C-alpha positions in Angstrom: 172.6 27.2 -23.2 170.3 23.7 -23.7 167.7 23.5 -25.9 163.6 22.1 -23.8 163.7 19.0 -26.0 167.1 18.0 -25.0 166.7 18.8 -21.1 164.1 16.5 -21.7 166.1 13.7 -23.3 168.4 14.1 -20.7 165.6 13.9 -18.1 164.1 11.0 -20.1 167.6 8.7 -19.8 167.7 10.3 -15.5 164.7 8.7 -14.9 165.3 5.3 -17.1 168.5 4.9 -15.4 167.1 5.2 -12.2 164.1 2.5 -13.2 166.7 0.4 -14.3 168.6 0.2 -11.3 165.4 0.4 -8.7 164.6 -2.7 -10.5 167.6 -4.3 -10.1 167.7 -3.6 -5.8 164.3 -4.8 -5.4 163.8 -7.6 -3.3 162.6 -10.5 -5.0 158.2 -11.1 -4.7 158.9 -14.6 -2.9 161.8 -16.8 -2.2 161.4 -20.3 -3.3 163.9 -23.4 -1.1 163.4 -26.4 -2.7 164.6 -29.6 0.2 165.3 -32.6 -1.4 163.1 -35.2 0.6 158.9 -35.7 1.3 159.3 -33.9 4.9 156.4 -34.2 7.4 154.1 -32.7 9.6 151.9 -29.5 9.1 153.2 -27.4 8.1 155.2 -29.2 6.3 158.9 -29.5 7.4 162.0 -32.0 8.2 164.5 -33.2 10.2 168.3 -33.8 10.3 169.5 -30.5 9.4 169.9 -27.3 10.9 167.7 -26.2 7.8 165.2 -28.5 8.8 164.9 -25.6 12.0 165.2 -22.7 10.2 161.7 -24.0 8.5 159.8 -25.4 11.9 160.6 -21.6 13.7 159.9 -19.9 10.4 163.6 -17.7 11.2 163.3 -17.0 7.9 159.8 -15.8 7.0 160.6 -13.7 10.3 163.6 -12.0 8.9 162.1 -11.5 5.4 158.8 -10.1 7.7 157.9 -6.4 6.5 160.0 -6.7 3.0 157.4 -7.6 1.0 159.1 -11.1 0.6 157.3 -14.1 0.6 159.3 -17.5 1.9 158.0 -20.7 0.8 159.3 -24.0 1.5 159.3 -26.8 -1.7 159.4 -30.1 -0.9 160.4 -33.3 -3.1 159.1 -36.7 -2.9 161.8 -37.6 -5.3 164.7 -36.3 -3.4 167.7 -35.0 -5.3 167.0 -36.0 -8.9 163.6 -33.6 -8.5 165.5 -30.6 -6.7 167.4 -30.7 -10.0 164.6 -30.3 -12.3 163.2 -28.1 -10.2 166.1 -25.8 -10.3 166.4 -26.4 -14.0 163.0 -25.5 -14.4 164.2 -22.4 -12.5 161.2 -23.2 -10.3 163.0 -23.0 -7.3 165.9 -20.4 -5.9 167.9 -22.5 -3.0 167.9 -26.0 -2.6 168.8 -28.3 -0.3 170.8 -31.2 -1.5 172.9 -34.1 -0.9 175.7 -34.2 -2.6 175.8 -36.9 -5.5 172.7 -34.9 -6.8 173.7 -31.9 -6.6 177.2 -33.5 -8.4 174.9 -34.6 -10.8 173.0 -31.5 -11.5 176.4 -29.5 -11.6 177.6 -32.1 -14.4 174.8 -31.2 -16.3 175.3 -28.1 -16.6 172.4 -26.4 -13.8 173.9 -23.2 -12.5 174.1 -22.8 -8.9 176.9 -22.2 -6.1 176.8 -23.8 -2.8 177.2 -21.6 0.0 177.7 -23.8 3.2 177.0 -27.8 4.7 173.6 -28.5 6.1 174.0 -31.4 7.9 176.8 -33.6 7.3 178.4 -37.0 8.3 174.6 -38.6 7.8 175.0 -42.4 8.1 173.5 -45.4 6.1 172.5 -48.3 7.2 171.0 -51.4 5.9 167.3 -52.8 7.4 165.6 -56.6 6.8 162.8 -57.7 7.8 163.1 -59.4 11.7 163.2 -62.7 10.8 165.7 -62.8 7.6 168.7 -64.9 7.9 170.4 -62.0 6.3 173.2 -60.6 9.0 175.9 -58.7 7.1 176.7 -56.9 3.8 178.1 -59.6 1.6 174.9 -61.6 2.5 173.1 -59.3 0.0 174.7 -61.4 -2.7 172.1 -62.3 -5.3 169.2 -60.6 -3.0 166.2 -58.0 -3.6 167.5 -54.9 -2.2 166.3 -51.2 -2.1 168.2 -48.3 -3.0 167.2 -44.9 -3.7 169.1 -44.3 -6.8 170.4 -40.6 -7.9 170.6 -39.3 -3.8 173.1 -39.1 -1.6 172.7 -42.9 -0.5 173.2 -44.4 -3.8 177.1 -43.7 -4.2 178.0 -44.2 -0.1 175.3 -48.0 -0.9 177.8 -48.7 -3.6 180.4 -48.3 -2.2 179.9 -50.2 0.8 179.1 -53.2 -1.1 182.7 -52.3 -2.4 183.8 -52.6 0.3 182.2 -56.0 0.8 183.5 -57.0 -2.2 180.1 -56.8 -3.9 179.3 -54.8 -7.1 175.9 -53.1 -7.4 175.4 -55.7 -10.4 176.2 -58.4 -7.3 172.5 -57.6 -6.0 169.5 -57.4 -7.4 168.9 -53.8 -6.8 165.5 -52.2 -6.9 164.7 -48.0 -7.2 162.4 -46.7 -5.0 161.8 -43.5 -2.5 161.7 -44.0 1.0 158.3 -44.8 1.8 157.7 -47.0 -0.7 161.0 -49.1 0.2 159.4 -48.7 3.6 156.1 -50.2 2.5 158.4 -53.3 0.3 160.1 -54.3 2.9 157.3 -54.5 5.3 155.3 -56.8 2.7 158.4 -59.1 2.0 158.8 -57.0 -1.4 161.8 -57.0 -1.2 164.9 -58.5 1.2 166.9 -55.3 2.3 166.7 -52.2 1.8 169.8 -48.7 2.1 168.6 -45.9 3.6 169.2 -43.3 6.6 167.3 -42.8 10.1 164.0 -43.3 8.6 164.8 -47.2 9.3 164.7 -46.6 13.2 161.0 -46.4 13.3 160.4 -49.1 11.7 163.0 -51.0 13.5 161.3 -49.5 17.3 157.8 -51.2 15.8 159.6 -54.1 15.3 159.3 -53.9 11.6 162.8 -54.6 10.7 166.0 -55.1 11.8 169.4 -53.1 11.3 172.3 -55.4 10.2 174.3 -52.5 9.0 175.4 -49.3 10.2 178.4 -46.7 8.6 177.9 -45.1 12.6 182.3 -44.9 13.6 183.2 -46.5 11.0 185.4 -44.4 7.8 183.4 -40.9 7.6 183.9 -41.1 3.9 181.2 -44.3 4.3 179.2 -40.9 5.9 176.6 -38.9 3.7 177.2 -35.0 3.1 173.7 -31.8 2.6 174.7 -28.5 1.3 172.9 -25.5 0.8 172.9 -24.2 -3.0 171.6 -21.4 -4.6 170.7 -21.0 -8.6 172.7 -18.8 -10.4 170.5 -16.6 -11.9 169.9 -15.4 -8.3 172.5 -15.1 -6.3 173.8 -12.2 -9.2 170.1 -10.4 -9.2 169.2 -10.6 -5.5 172.9 -11.0 -3.5 171.9 -9.1 -0.7 168.8 -11.4 0.3 170.9 -14.0 -0.2 172.9 -12.6 3.0 169.8 -12.7 4.4 169.2 -16.7 3.9 172.5 -17.8 4.6 172.6 -15.1 8.1 169.8 -17.2 8.9 170.7 -20.6 8.3 174.2 -19.9 10.3 172.2 -19.1 13.3 170.2 -22.4 13.4 173.9 -24.4 13.2 174.2 -22.4 16.1 171.7 -23.5 18.5 171.3 -26.9 16.6 175.2 -27.5 17.5 174.5 -26.7 20.9 174.0 -29.5 22.8 172.5 -27.3 25.6 169.4 -28.2 23.1 170.2 -32.0 22.5 166.7 -32.5 22.9 164.6 -29.6 21.7 166.1 -30.2 18.9 164.8 -33.7 18.5 161.3 -32.9 19.0 162.2 -29.9 16.9 162.9 -32.5 14.1 160.2 -35.0 15.7 157.6 -32.3 14.4 158.5 -33.6 10.4 156.7 -37.2 11.3 159.7 -39.1 12.5 160.1 -40.0 16.0 162.7 -37.5 18.5 164.1 -41.6 19.5 165.0 -42.1 15.8 167.0 -38.9 15.5 168.7 -39.5 19.3 169.3 -43.6 17.4 171.0 -41.2 14.1 173.2 -39.0 16.4 174.3 -41.2 19.4 177.6 -40.9 20.3 177.9 -38.7 18.0 178.7 -34.5 18.7 175.8 -31.7 17.5 178.0 -29.9 16.3 180.6 -32.3 14.5 177.8 -33.1 12.5 175.3 -29.6 12.0 178.6 -27.2 11.5 177.9 -24.9 8.4 181.9 -24.9 7.5 182.9 -25.4 4.2 186.1 -26.9 5.8 188.4 -29.6 3.6 186.6 -32.5 5.0 183.4 -31.6 2.9 185.4 -30.3 -0.6 187.4 -33.7 -0.4 184.2 -36.0 -0.5 182.4 -33.8 -2.2 185.2 -34.3 -5.0 185.6 -37.8 -3.9 181.9 -38.2 -4.5 182.4 -36.7 -8.0 186.0 -39.5 -9.1 183.4 -42.5 -8.2 180.1 -41.2 -9.9 182.1 -40.5 -13.3 183.7 -44.1 -12.4 180.1 -45.7 -12.1 179.5 -43.5 -15.0 177.1 -42.0 -12.9 178.2 -38.5 -14.3 179.7 -38.5 -18.3 181.7 -35.5 -17.6 184.4 -34.4 -14.5 183.0 -30.9 -12.8 185.6 -28.7 -10.5 184.2 -28.2 -7.1 187.1 -25.6 -5.5 185.3 -22.7 -7.5 181.8 -24.2 -7.1 181.7 -23.7 -3.3 181.3 -19.9 -2.8 182.2 -18.4 1.1 181.6 -15.4 1.0 178.5 -15.2 2.3 179.4 -18.0 5.1 182.2 -16.3 5.8 180.8 -12.6 6.3 177.5 -14.7 8.3 179.5 -15.8 10.6 182.0 -12.5 11.2 178.6 -10.4 11.7 177.4 -13.7 14.6 180.6 -14.2 15.8 180.8 -17.7 14.9 184.2 -17.0 13.3 186.2 -19.1 15.6 182.5 -21.5 16.5 183.3 -24.5 15.0 186.1 -27.3 14.2 187.7 -27.1 10.9 188.5 -30.7 9.6 190.9 -32.2 7.5 190.1 -34.0 4.1 190.5 -37.3 6.5 187.6 -35.9 8.9 190.5 -35.1 11.5 190.2 -31.8 13.8 192.3 -29.4 12.2 194.9 -28.3 14.7 194.4 -25.4 16.8 190.3 -24.5 15.3 187.6 -24.1 17.9 185.3 -26.5 19.4 181.9 -25.9 20.3 182.2 -28.7 22.8 184.8 -27.2 25.1 183.2 -23.8 24.7 
């Protein structure tokens, strides 16, 4: 027979265990997603990624409606480096971020896992004032050129310079964010600028001229972006991580459908970048190729190449691995759940279609 005291202790221990289990299983009060761009619009959103669709259409908010979990989107004018700081300070749980800054964070010890691609093969451009004598990359020598350092465009810019016989030291580099770069170019504060599709708006206003584009060139000269999760959040909330990935995959499917091309650009345009800019950025390119969430050999190879290049240029102090950083289980579960296991084409390390993989365009 147990004494009353022993029974009481047993019940107390059981209740404590149950309380701990319940706390561990409780949904988080808020899920904070950091986006490596200042964004725009009201409410603030961004374009060029399936994630921007999920944000604009409030699909995550709908997914967690009634669960007690609030969704917060946080936009960072300082782009990737600012997102790394927020991750370090545990101010965000997920991050939409470019390849270089996310690897810089990993090299500096940030505890993250890469969950899925969310906007790949992003192009890079060089723009100059309309009347500029600059006609090519080689003409940038000794010129004052805007480069947003620490972003995924920075490393591609360095590689583009190298392909044309120049180094970053051969130009007078000025570190400016997107908005500051546009103001500087228009006011002749810089002679040229590296950037993305945001420059089409300036071009269409007659205030800039594009002298270089990575469109149609080696995909090694493109930029990749992905969704990451903080390791501690993932460990504590795997069910919520799966639900977030499910929504991002759903957005990727919608953003990959050619029937939605015009509506997709209109949705992204709510960020303040005109639909015409996205039309120009995606000209002669498949939506599925750009918006696939797959962690394929191409994405893996590009991230490994970024590690190698960043080491050579001393942008990171130590090498980091990629294979064990990619966490495909949530993506695989989402693809299976939504019947999308063979929906997207997988690409090899050089960016060529893998024989036998499905193509959305053929469906």
